[in-house]
N, CA, C and O of each residue as an XYZ file, in Angstrom:
556
protein
N       1.084     -1.166      0.027
C       0.521     -0.038      0.384
C       1.393      1.132     -0.005
O       2.509      1.369      0.458
N       0.671      1.911     -1.014
C       1.420      4.063     -1.112
C       1.285      4.455      0.396
O       0.782      3.869      1.354
N       1.791      5.420      0.284
C       1.704      5.880      0.781
C       0.523      6.886      1.040
O      -0.121      7.123      2.063
N       0.472      7.276      0.069
C      -1.019      8.514     -0.427
C      -2.225      7.636      0.066
O      -3.294      8.084      0.480
N      -1.797      6.001     -0.070
C      -2.913      5.366      0.100
C      -3.520      4.446      1.748
O      -4.499      3.782      2.089
N      -2.242      4.936      2.362
C      -2.705      5.175      3.806
C      -2.978      6.351      4.516
O      -3.501      6.597      5.603
N      -2.453      7.056      3.553
C      -3.161      8.629      4.387
C      -4.203      8.820      4.275
O      -4.828      9.191      5.269
N      -5.007      8.625      2.768
C      -6.426      8.298      2.293
C      -7.346      8.124      3.063
O      -8.381      8.753      3.287
N      -6.613      6.609      3.740
C      -7.427      5.680      4.571
C      -7.432      6.901      6.365
O      -8.337      7.249      7.124
N      -6.084      7.133      6.337
C      -5.883      7.423      8.003
C      -7.121      8.778      8.337
O      -7.798      8.875      9.361
N      -7.138      9.730      7.123
C      -8.148     10.992      6.848
C      -9.375     10.791      7.848
O      -9.616     11.332      8.928
N     -10.061      9.836      7.122
C     -12.116      9.678      8.067
C     -12.068      9.367      8.932
O     -12.898      9.584      9.814
N     -10.615      8.442      9.062
C     -10.253      7.853     10.835
C     -10.649      9.359     11.662
O     -11.433      9.835     12.482
N      -9.418      9.720     10.735
C      -9.273     11.632     12.033
C     -10.824     11.903     12.374
O     -11.538     11.729     13.362
N     -11.011     12.459     10.956
C     -12.012     12.995     11.207
C     -13.186     12.534     11.837
O     -13.961     13.422     12.192
N     -13.497     11.422     12.054
C     -14.292     10.439     12.692
C     -13.917     10.925     14.181
O     -14.608     11.373     15.095
N     -12.399     10.627     14.040
C     -12.526     10.803     16.351
C     -12.253     12.255     16.455
O     -11.718     12.573     17.517
N     -12.457     13.094     15.725
C     -11.486     13.881     16.259
C     -12.627     14.860     16.201
O     -12.758     15.834     16.941
N     -13.430     14.489     15.240
C     -15.424     15.225     15.705
C     -16.005     15.626     16.679
O     -15.578     15.245     17.768
N     -16.649     16.121     16.656
C     -17.808     16.568     18.292
C     -18.123     14.811     18.790
O     -18.464     13.706     18.368
N     -17.786     15.434     19.775
C     -18.073     14.358     21.138
C     -19.853     14.451     21.074
O     -20.622     15.117     20.380
N     -20.025     13.567     22.019
C     -21.317     13.255     22.955
C     -21.718     14.490     24.300
O     -21.222     14.656     25.414
N     -22.858     15.213     23.549
C     -22.828     16.477     24.630
C     -23.355     15.687     25.800
O     -23.751     14.522     25.834
N     -23.266     16.603     26.763
C     -24.055     16.229     28.551
C     -25.500     16.426     28.250
O     -25.773     16.996     27.194
N     -26.647     15.960     29.183
C     -27.555     16.503     28.640
C     -27.796     18.219     29.332
O     -26.947     18.936     29.861
N     -29.331     18.509     29.071
C     -29.318     20.078     29.428
C     -29.431     20.259     30.853
O     -30.448     19.852     31.415
N     -28.470     20.847     31.537
C     -28.568     21.147     33.349
C     -29.518     22.248     33.504
O     -29.766     22.818     32.442
N     -30.165     22.742     34.622
C     -31.035     23.992     34.806
C     -30.075     24.563     36.427
O     -29.751     23.861     37.385
N     -29.807     26.239     36.179
C     -28.871     26.923     37.797
C     -29.933     26.383     38.538
O     -31.097     26.054     38.311
N     -29.063     26.398     39.626
C     -29.468     25.473     40.679
C     -28.791     26.626     42.256
O     -27.651     26.332     42.616
N     -29.373     27.594     42.913
C     -28.080     28.015     43.942
C     -28.826     27.813     45.566
O     -30.027     27.551     45.627
N     -28.537     27.865     46.005
C     -28.931     28.445     47.102
C     -28.392     28.352     48.827
O     -27.416     29.101     48.877
N     -28.567     27.914     49.838
C     -28.104     28.842     51.030
C     -28.448     27.758     52.082
O     -29.576     27.268     52.143
N     -27.117     27.288     53.170
C     -27.480     26.386     53.791
C     -27.263     27.009     55.781
O     -26.280     27.598     56.230
N     -28.359     26.657     56.453
C     -28.510     26.948     57.228
C     -28.590     26.028     58.469
O     -29.502     25.201     58.460
N     -27.749     26.061     59.547
C     -27.719     25.368     61.619
C     -27.713     26.393     61.984
O     -26.960     27.367     62.016
N     -29.329     25.909     62.490
C     -29.582     26.510     63.924
C     -29.842     28.351     63.794
O     -29.570     29.252     64.587
N     -30.469     28.368     62.451
C     -30.447     29.589     62.175
C     -29.345     30.366     61.921
O     -29.749     31.515     61.747
N     -27.815     30.290     61.783
C     -26.822     30.349     61.308
C     -26.057     29.373     60.363
O     -25.818     28.188     60.594
N     -25.570     30.405     58.774
C     -25.454     30.200     57.857
C     -23.881     29.459     58.567
O     -23.085     29.838     59.427
N     -23.995     28.128     57.596
C     -22.592     26.908     57.178
C     -21.554     27.872     55.851
O     -21.699     28.291     54.703
N     -20.586     27.841     56.848
C     -19.706     28.823     56.444
C     -18.126     27.917     55.338
O     -17.206     28.492     54.756
N     -18.356     26.681     55.421
C     -17.593     25.855     54.726
C     -18.207     24.259     54.215
O     -19.199     23.688     54.668
N     -17.732     24.012     53.667
C     -18.732     22.132     52.836
C     -18.998     22.405     51.688
O     -18.822     23.282     50.843
N     -19.581     21.220     51.878
C     -20.288     20.540     50.099
C     -21.702     20.335     50.559
O     -21.886     19.874     51.685
N     -22.980     20.719     49.581
C     -23.698     19.600     49.374
C     -23.694     18.991     48.419
O     -23.420     19.619     47.396
N     -24.006     17.426     48.286
C     -24.139     17.190     47.521
C     -25.960     16.191     47.050
O     -26.808     15.573     47.693
N     -25.781     16.509     45.853
C     -27.909     15.281     45.409
C     -27.044     14.648     44.546
O     -26.100     14.687     43.757
N     -28.678     13.491     45.685
C     -27.784     12.369     44.895
C     -29.536     12.029     44.376
O     -30.587     11.902     45.004
N     -29.151     11.970     42.865
C     -30.144     11.817     42.412
C     -31.198      9.934     42.867
O     -30.689      8.879     43.245
N     -33.166     10.347     42.522
C     -32.976      8.827     43.026
C     -33.505      8.513     41.854
O     -33.967      9.105     40.879
N     -33.255      7.056     42.324
C     -33.240      6.088     41.597
C     -31.704      6.267     40.528
O     -31.737      5.580     39.507
N     -30.544      7.055     40.720
C     -29.301      6.782     40.556
C     -29.449      7.441     39.354
O     -30.533      7.861     38.950
N     -28.068      7.580     38.580
C     -28.017      8.980     37.663
C     -26.734      9.480     38.149
O     -25.985      8.864     38.907
N     -26.496     10.857     37.569
C     -25.381     11.520     37.701
C     -25.871     12.921     38.443
O     -26.725     13.745     38.116
N     -24.680     12.821     39.949
C     -25.073     13.282     41.192
C     -24.630     14.896     40.759
O     -24.007     15.136     39.725
N     -25.048     15.907     41.697
C     -24.316     17.178     41.628
C     -24.044     17.450     42.678
O     -24.600     16.838     43.590
N     -23.099     18.457     42.969
C     -22.672     18.991     44.283
C     -22.564     21.005     43.928
O     -22.849     21.747     42.988
N     -22.058     21.138     45.150
C     -21.596     22.685     45.180
C     -21.047     22.665     46.501
O     -21.352     21.868     47.388
N     -19.911     23.940     46.596
C     -19.132     23.971     48.146
C     -19.591     25.172     48.787
O     -19.526     26.326     48.363
N     -19.860     24.927     49.402
C     -20.736     25.740     50.575
C     -20.025     27.099     50.856
O     -18.943     26.978     51.431
N     -20.411     28.333     50.571
C     -19.070     29.522     50.460
C     -19.310     30.305     52.321
O     -20.016     30.137     53.316
N     -18.567     30.883     52.001
C     -18.143     31.344     53.657
C     -19.678     32.179     53.608
O     -20.258     31.941     54.668
N     -20.355     32.913     52.876
C     -22.156     33.141     53.222
C     -22.704     32.407     53.110
O     -23.572     32.849     52.356
N     -22.992     31.184     53.353
C     -23.578     30.132     53.133
C     -24.059     29.728     51.860
O     -24.830     28.768     51.843
N     -23.771     30.243     50.858
C     -24.438     30.003     49.399
C     -23.610     29.305     48.966
O     -22.447     29.558     49.278
N     -23.893     28.172     48.092
C     -23.981     27.236     46.853
C     -24.034     26.818     45.739
O     -24.343     25.639     45.910
N     -23.943     26.982     44.704
C     -23.864     26.538     43.399
C     -23.997     25.637     42.993
O     -22.843     25.251     42.806
N     -25.104     24.361     42.429
C     -24.547     23.119     41.737
C     -23.858     22.920     40.772
O     -24.009     23.849     39.978
N     -22.731     21.714     40.190
C     -22.204     22.120     38.836
C     -22.810     20.227     38.912
O     -22.924     19.527     39.918
N     -22.973     20.016     38.066
C     -23.461     18.663     37.755
C     -22.024     18.275     36.768
O     -21.127     17.821     37.479
N     -21.615     18.378     35.140
C     -21.255     18.116     34.262
C     -19.523     19.178     35.087
O     -18.489     18.562     35.346
N     -19.632     20.377     35.272
C     -18.846     20.941     35.173
C     -18.980     22.021     36.475
O     -20.166     22.048     36.802
N     -18.314     22.757     37.172
C     -18.777     24.112     38.364
C     -19.684     24.669     37.931
O     -19.740     24.808     36.710
N     -20.567     25.113     38.638
C     -21.932     25.931     39.114
C     -22.523     25.743     37.270
O     -22.757     26.652     36.474
N     -22.610     24.453     37.086
C     -23.344     24.514     35.786
C     -24.867     23.991     35.884
O     -25.604     23.787     34.920
N     -25.180     23.823     37.204
C     -26.569     23.652     37.706
C     -27.003     22.011     37.252
O     -26.154     21.397     36.607
N     -28.166     21.383     37.546
C     -27.848     19.905     37.827
C     -29.812     19.241     37.404
O     -30.898     19.574     37.879
N     -29.523     18.496     36.614
C     -30.206     17.580     35.613
C     -32.097     17.416     36.386
O     -32.436     17.045     37.509
N     -32.612     17.696     35.664
C     -33.899     17.794     36.363
C     -34.317     15.694     36.445
O     -34.307     14.642     35.806
N     -34.644     16.384     37.856
C     -35.403     15.609     38.866
C     -35.307     15.650     40.043
O     -35.021     16.718     40.584
N     -35.586     14.139     41.012
C     -35.480     14.353     42.491
C     -34.352     13.581     42.718
O     -33.660     12.762     42.114
N     -34.432     14.381     44.306
C     -32.699     14.459     44.800
C     -32.953     14.317     46.404
O     -33.638     15.057     47.110
N     -32.008     12.847     46.885
C     -31.519     13.441     47.793
C     -30.509     14.025     48.370
O     -29.521     14.048     47.635
N     -30.306     14.675     49.746
C     -29.378     15.662     49.591
C     -28.662     15.179     50.724
O     -29.274     14.588     51.614
N     -27.130     15.411     50.807
C     -26.418     15.896     51.995
C     -25.649     16.694     52.138
O     -25.435     17.573     51.304
N     -25.020     16.574     53.282
C     -24.329     17.881     53.696
C     -22.828     17.451     54.412
O     -22.684     16.469     55.141
N     -21.814     18.357     54.054
C     -20.668     17.576     54.587
C     -20.154     18.556     55.195
O     -19.638     19.171     54.261
N     -19.848     19.362     56.491
C     -18.897     20.583     56.281
C     -17.097     19.674     56.988
O     -16.953     18.672     57.688
N     -16.317     20.395     56.522
C     -14.653     19.662     56.310
C     -14.564     20.418     57.847
O     -15.147     21.387     58.334
N     -13.437     19.379     58.398
C     -12.887     20.227     59.668
C     -11.816     20.933     60.020
O     -11.084     20.609     59.085
N     -11.260     21.561     60.584
C     -10.500     22.807     59.957
C      -8.928     22.635     61.553
O      -9.160     22.254     62.700
N      -8.241     22.845     61.280
C      -7.423     22.749     62.585
C      -6.524     21.709     62.885
O      -6.619     20.579     62.407
N      -5.488     22.146     63.820
C      -4.882     20.841     64.672
C      -5.284     19.481     64.683
O      -4.727     18.433     64.357
N      -6.139     19.704     65.036
C      -7.115     18.421     65.986
C      -8.557     18.730     64.958
O      -9.491     19.467     65.273
N      -8.424     17.943     63.664
C      -9.588     17.746     63.540
C      -9.061     16.121     62.696
O      -9.405     15.814     61.554
N      -8.472     15.558     63.303
C      -8.893     14.082     62.734
C      -8.043     13.752     61.268
O      -7.668     14.546     60.406
N      -7.880     12.103     61.350
C      -7.641     11.493     60.290
C      -9.512     11.091     59.207
O     -10.597     10.982     59.779
N      -9.331     10.980     57.853
C      -9.826     10.474     57.107
C     -10.877      9.628     57.855
O     -10.480      8.479     57.660
N     -11.910      9.561     58.544
C     -13.060      8.204     58.727
C     -13.021      9.116     60.056
O     -14.132      9.556     60.352
N     -12.202      9.407     60.728
C     -12.451     10.632     62.071
C     -12.522     11.886     62.425
O     -12.315     12.621     63.391
N     -13.034     11.906     60.874
C     -12.978     13.955     60.107
C     -12.765     14.561     61.725
O     -11.699     15.176     61.692
N     -13.367     14.637     63.172
C     -13.197     15.691     63.669
C     -12.264     15.279     64.819
O     -12.193     15.930     65.861
N     -11.632     14.288     64.605
C     -10.983     13.747     65.986
C     -11.508     14.035     67.363
O     -12.717     14.196     67.203
N     -11.347     14.116     68.067
C     -12.219     14.794     69.795
C     -12.850     15.641     69.710
O     -13.136     15.968     70.862
N     -13.665     16.787     68.488
C     -14.388     17.871     68.372
C     -15.828     17.369     67.690
O     -16.025     16.726     66.659
N     -16.619     17.837     68.531
C     -17.743     17.211     68.237
C     -18.146     17.669     66.497
O     -17.896     18.845     66.234
N     -18.462     17.214     65.884
C     -18.615     17.482     64.445
C     -19.777     19.089     64.679
O     -20.803     19.187     65.354
N     -19.167     19.996     63.937
C     -20.520     21.102     63.167
C     -22.084     21.089     62.751
O     -22.840     22.033     62.523
N     -22.345     19.451     62.727
C     -23.720     19.776     61.931
C     -23.816     17.883     62.579
O     -23.091     16.888     62.612
N     -25.644     18.432     63.125
C     -25.253     16.654     63.006
C     -24.872     15.672     62.151
O     -24.964     16.042     60.980
N     -24.497     14.611     62.282
C     -24.385     13.327     61.308
C     -24.890     13.059     60.497
O     -24.446     12.794     59.380
N     -26.321     13.066     60.995
C     -27.915     12.565     60.174
C     -27.544     12.876     58.812
O     -27.649     12.055     57.901
N     -27.011     14.328     58.629
C     -26.807     15.158     57.305
C     -25.976     14.535     56.853
O     -26.401     14.159     55.761
N     -24.876     14.118     57.028
C     -23.841     13.852     56.320
C     -24.323     12.471     54.987
O     -23.449     12.187     54.168
N     -25.340     11.928     54.925
C     -25.141     10.437     54.080
C     -26.873     10.963     53.546
O     -27.604     11.497     54.380
N     -27.219     10.796     52.517
C     -28.286     11.071     51.674
C     -29.035      9.814     52.091
O     -30.160      9.955     51.612
N     -28.986      8.811     52.655
C     -30.500      7.715     53.226
C     -30.837      8.386     54.729
O     -31.640      7.709     55.371
N     -30.371      9.577     55.384
C     -30.334      9.541     56.616
C     -30.739     11.272     57.124
O     -31.073     11.541     58.278
N     -30.610     12.431     55.879
C     -30.534     13.389     55.645
C     -31.779     13.790     56.319
O     -31.872     14.105     57.506
N     -32.811     13.747     55.372
C     -34.245     13.282     55.516
C     -34.478     14.850     54.561
O     -35.520     15.500     54.654
N     -33.283     15.273     53.650
C     -33.805     16.569     52.844
C     -33.685     15.711     51.478
O     -33.005     14.777     51.052
N     -34.680     16.513     51.051
C     -34.993     16.095     49.292
C     -35.084     17.702     48.684
O     -35.040     18.815     49.208
N     -35.206     17.285     47.551
C     -35.247     18.471     46.395
C     -36.038     18.049     45.124
O     -36.372     16.866     45.050
N     -36.445     19.089     43.890
C     -36.371     18.779     42.721
C     -35.871     19.280     42.185
O     -35.724     20.324     42.821
N     -35.297     19.383     41.149
C     -34.811     20.480     39.956
C     -36.038     20.483     38.594
O     -36.472     19.770     37.689
N     -36.142     21.380     39.011
C     -37.321     21.725     37.681
C     -36.713     22.638     36.197
O     -35.544     23.015     36.125
N     -37.453     22.818     35.398
C     -36.764     23.252     34.391
C     -36.377     25.117     35.061
O     -36.969     25.528     36.059
N     -35.745     25.657     34.603
C     -35.613     26.739     35.089
C     -34.461     27.022     35.813
O     -33.380     26.435     35.849
N     -35.044     28.454     36.639
C     -34.314     28.876     38.320
C     -34.790     27.660     39.199
O     -35.928     27.220     39.036
N     -33.872     27.070     40.198
C     -33.967     26.489     40.853
C     -33.185     27.026     42.147
O     -31.980     26.796     42.244
N     -34.125     28.006     43.510
C     -33.350     28.295     44.397
C     -33.521     27.526     45.903
O     -34.718     27.456     46.181
N     -32.697     26.960     46.898
C     -32.944     25.720     47.383
C     -32.189     26.629     49.098
O     -31.160     27.172     49.499
N     -33.469     26.288     49.523
C     -32.963     26.650     51.205
C     -33.206     25.339     52.335
O     -34.180     24.863     52.918
N     -31.795     25.072     52.279
C     -31.899     23.655     53.277
C     -31.104     24.285     54.683
O     -30.005     24.820     54.832
N     -32.144     23.968     55.566
C     -32.451     24.417     56.979
C     -32.122     22.879     58.026
O     -32.841     21.951     58.396
N     -30.498     23.267     58.251
C     -30.394     22.134     59.334
C     -30.889     22.895     60.772
O     -30.967     24.009     61.289
N     -31.232     21.097     61.093
C     -32.179     21.097     62.704
C     -31.628     20.068     63.265
O     -31.228     19.062     62.680
N     -31.587     20.296     64.470
C     -30.911     19.078     65.820
C     -31.916     17.535     65.814
O     -31.653     16.624     66.599
């Protein structure tokens, strides 16, 4: 096979391989605020786990308690559907403990039931359009 023939066969393969890949499904803007005992959480993460499985969404909790969800990229929103929600607060300081013992001798800043979507009791449905989420944690 000549070089020209080999090149001629390689071009279609390169065009197919270099073409547009699959696009992600449409997500919708989803943002909100997390509070515990009427005070805003100042760090951590919220995770939205789809009921029945699928692509989760998450967002970093900012110093003012707000978050924006992202599914395929930061802050790109969430897929429509029903979700169970968990909230994690990450330890700081020298007594933070090791993974699995995150808070060492300190009491976790929120009840541990919120660290699992199975026990948090938090649920939310993402719909088309803008989604404003208020997560109020209680004892």
